[in-house]
C-alpha positions in Angstrom: 114.6 -132.3 17.4 116.8 -129.3 18.2 118.8 -130.6 21.1 119.9 -127.1 22.2 116.4 -125.9 22.4 115.3 -129.0 24.4 118.1 -128.4 26.9 117.4 -124.6 27.3 113.7 -125.3 27.9 114.7 -128.0 30.4 116.9 -125.4 32.2 113.9 -123.1 32.4 111.7 -125.9 33.8 114.4 -126.9 36.4 114.4 -123.3 37.6 110.6 -123.2 37.9 110.5 -126.4 39.9 113.5 -125.2 41.9 111.5 -122.2 43.0 108.8 -124.6 44.3 111.4 -126.6 46.3 113.0 -123.4 47.6 109.6 -122.1 48.9 108.7 -125.5 50.5 111.9 -125.5 52.4 110.8 -122.4 54.3 107.9 -124.2 55.9 109.0 -127.8 55.8 108.5 -129.9 58.9 110.3 -133.1 59.7 107.1 -134.9 60.6 106.5 -135.0 56.8 109.5 -137.4 56.3 108.9 -140.9 54.9 111.4 -143.8 54.8 112.0 -145.8 51.7 114.7 -147.9 53.4 117.5 -147.5 55.9 118.4 -143.8 55.9 116.7 -143.5 52.5 114.5 -140.4 53.1 111.7 -138.9 50.9 109.0 -136.3 51.3 106.0 -134.9 49.5 108.4 -132.3 48.1 110.4 -134.9 46.2 107.2 -136.5 44.8 105.5 -133.2 43.9 108.7 -131.8 42.3 109.0 -135.0 40.2 105.4 -134.7 39.0 106.0 -131.1 38.0 109.2 -132.1 36.1 107.4 -135.0 34.3 104.5 -132.8 33.3 106.9 -130.1 31.9 109.2 -132.5 30.1 106.2 -134.2 28.4 105.5 -130.8 26.8 109.1 -130.4 25.7 109.6 -133.9 24.2 106.2 -135.7 24.1 107.7 -138.9 22.6 110.1 -139.5 25.5 109.6 -141.9 28.4 110.9 -141.6 32.0 113.3 -143.2 34.4 112.5 -141.5 37.7 113.6 -142.0 41.3 110.1 -141.6 42.9 108.4 -143.7 40.1 105.7 -141.0 39.4 106.0 -142.1 35.8 107.0 -145.5 34.5 106.3 -144.8 30.8 109.1 -146.1 28.6 110.0 -144.2 25.4 111.0 -146.1 22.2 114.1 -144.0 21.6 114.2 -141.2 24.2 114.0 -141.4 27.9 114.4 -138.7 30.6 116.3 -139.8 33.8 115.2 -137.7 36.7 116.2 -137.1 40.3 113.8 -134.4 41.5 115.7 -133.6 44.7 119.2 -134.9 44.9 120.3 -134.3 48.5 117.0 -135.0 50.2 118.7 -135.5 53.6 120.3 -132.1 53.3 117.0 -130.6 52.4 115.2 -132.2 55.3 117.8 -131.0 57.8 118.0 -127.4 56.4 121.5 -127.9 54.9 121.6 -125.6 51.9 122.9 -127.9 49.2 120.5 -129.9 47.1 119.7 -130.1 43.4 117.5 -131.2 40.5 119.1 -133.6 38.1 117.7 -134.3 34.6 119.4 -136.3 31.8 118.1 -137.3 28.4 119.1 -140.6 26.9 118.7 -141.6 23.2 118.6 -145.4 23.3 121.7 -146.3 25.2 123.5 -142.9 24.7 123.3 -140.0 27.1 122.9 -136.8 25.1 122.0 -134.1 27.5 122.2 -133.2 31.2 120.9 -130.4 33.4 121.8 -130.0 37.1 120.2 -127.1 39.0 121.7 -126.3 42.5 118.8 -124.5 44.0 120.4 -122.6 46.9 123.2 -120.9 44.9 120.9 -120.5 41.8 123.5 -122.3 39.7 122.4 -124.3 36.6 124.9 -126.6 35.0 124.0 -128.0 31.6 125.4 -129.6 28.5 124.4 -131.5 25.4 126.1 -133.7 22.8 128.4 -131.8 20.5 128.5 -128.6 22.6 130.5 -127.2 25.5 129.3 -127.4 29.1 127.8 -124.3 30.8 127.1 -122.8 34.1 124.4 -120.1 33.9 125.4 -119.4 30.2 129.1 -119.2 30.8 131.2 -122.0 29.4 133.0 -124.3 31.9 135.9 -126.6 31.8 137.4 -129.2 34.2 140.4 -128.3 36.2 144.0 -128.6 34.9 145.4 -130.2 38.1 147.8 -132.9 36.9 148.7 -134.9 40.0 146.7 -136.5 42.7 148.7 -134.9 45.5 147.6 -131.5 44.4 143.9 -132.4 43.9 140.7 -131.8 45.9 138.4 -134.7 45.7 134.7 -135.3 46.6 132.9 -138.5 47.5 129.7 -139.8 49.0 128.9 -142.6 51.4 126.2 -145.2 50.8 123.2 -145.0 53.1 122.1 -148.7 52.8 124.7 -150.9 51.1 127.2 -151.1 54.0 128.9 -154.4 53.0 131.9 -152.6 51.6 132.0 -149.9 54.3 135.3 -151.1 55.8 137.1 -151.1 52.4 135.6 -147.7 51.6 136.8 -146.1 54.8 140.3 -147.5 54.2 140.2 -146.0 50.7 139.0 -142.7 52.2 141.9 -142.7 54.7 144.4 -143.5 52.0 143.3 -140.7 49.7 143.2 -138.2 52.6 146.9 -138.7 53.0 147.6 -138.2 49.3 145.6 -135.2 48.2 144.6 -131.8 49.4 141.4 -133.2 50.9 138.2 -135.2 50.3 134.9 -133.5 50.7 131.4 -135.0 51.3 128.5 -132.7 50.2 125.5 -135.0 50.1 124.5 -134.6 46.5 126.2 -136.7 43.8 124.7 -134.5 41.1 126.3 -131.4 42.7 129.6 -133.2 43.2 129.7 -134.0 39.4 128.7 -130.4 38.5 131.4 -129.0 40.7 133.9 -131.4 39.1 132.8 -130.2 35.6 133.6 -126.6 36.5 136.9 -127.3 38.2 136.0 -126.8 41.8 136.8 -130.4 42.4 139.4 -132.4 40.4 137.6 -135.7 40.8 134.6 -137.5 42.2 134.3 -141.1 43.2 131.5 -143.2 44.8 129.7 -146.6 44.7 126.1 -147.8 45.1 124.9 -145.1 42.8 121.7 -145.1 40.7 121.3 -143.8 37.1 119.3 -140.7 38.3 122.2 -139.8 40.7 124.8 -139.5 37.9 123.3 -139.5 34.4 123.1 -135.7 34.0 126.5 -135.2 35.7 128.2 -137.7 33.4 127.1 -135.7 30.3 128.2 -132.4 31.9 131.6 -133.6 33.0 132.4 -135.2 29.6 131.3 -132.1 27.7 133.5 -130.0 30.0 136.5 -132.1 28.9 136.5 -134.6 31.8 136.4 -138.4 32.0 133.8 -140.8 33.6 134.7 -144.4 34.2 133.7 -147.2 36.5 136.1 -148.5 39.2 137.6 -151.0 36.7 138.4 -148.3 34.3 135.6 -149.1 31.8 133.3 -146.6 30.1 130.1 -148.2 31.4 129.3 -146.2 34.5 125.5 -145.5 34.3 124.4 -148.9 35.4 127.5 -150.2 37.1 126.5 -148.4 40.3 130.1 -147.0 40.7 131.7 -143.9 39.2 135.0 -142.1 38.9 134.6 -138.7 37.3 137.8 -136.6 36.9 139.5 -133.9 34.9 141.1 -136.7 32.9 144.6 -135.9 34.2 144.5 -137.7 37.5 142.3 -140.6 36.5 145.0 -143.2 36.4 146.5 -142.2 39.8 143.0 -142.2 41.4 141.9 -145.5 39.9 145.2 -147.0 41.1 144.3 -146.1 44.7 140.7 -147.2 44.4 141.6 -150.6 42.9 143.7 -151.4 45.9 140.4 -151.7 47.8 137.8 -152.4 45.1 
């Protein structure tokens, strides 16, 4: 398997499916919303986009299985599995907020080896694979060089259903607001990670995350020279449901603040 070729074909596929999502947004009606849970929204666009991604990825790497948000395929691969979020930022999409993305990662056994994030509205495709740099539309990207938390711009997200830690999370948010240039909330964890990889943000943190929210972004941040850890500072962050992704220079300071509350 030529991993670079696999990624570049996946980039092409993400753009094709992104075109479908972009066109559907023009005529989308809120009466087509479904609820998977508290504030957990989905529509036919998510499901159809995922079906298109699965069909395309089957042609790129026939032996691979799938871990998908909308469960349109549950086939498990022996060595390779795609991890797919067909529309990260569904709530933004539904409300006409122009920031949502496709997120695709490839895992070889327990190792993430490739990631593609396509932010549809700005036509920006971020991608990386093991042993290579990270890219944005064919230009190499790097994490920021900001060296202290007080000069950083952070990004986060808020859980829509697991509200048991809400008070602690809001206290953390307030603490960080006093000690950095600001904390943004965009509504797509995949985009948050992509923007961290290219230096627009210095770090991202969030809890109650799923593998499809972060898998591609973890690859891209790491290949761009950044660092991805869980709230305890460990390397396991795909299945821990919590993530700190940073430029690697402010990780210690940021974790120190997070660990006061978590």
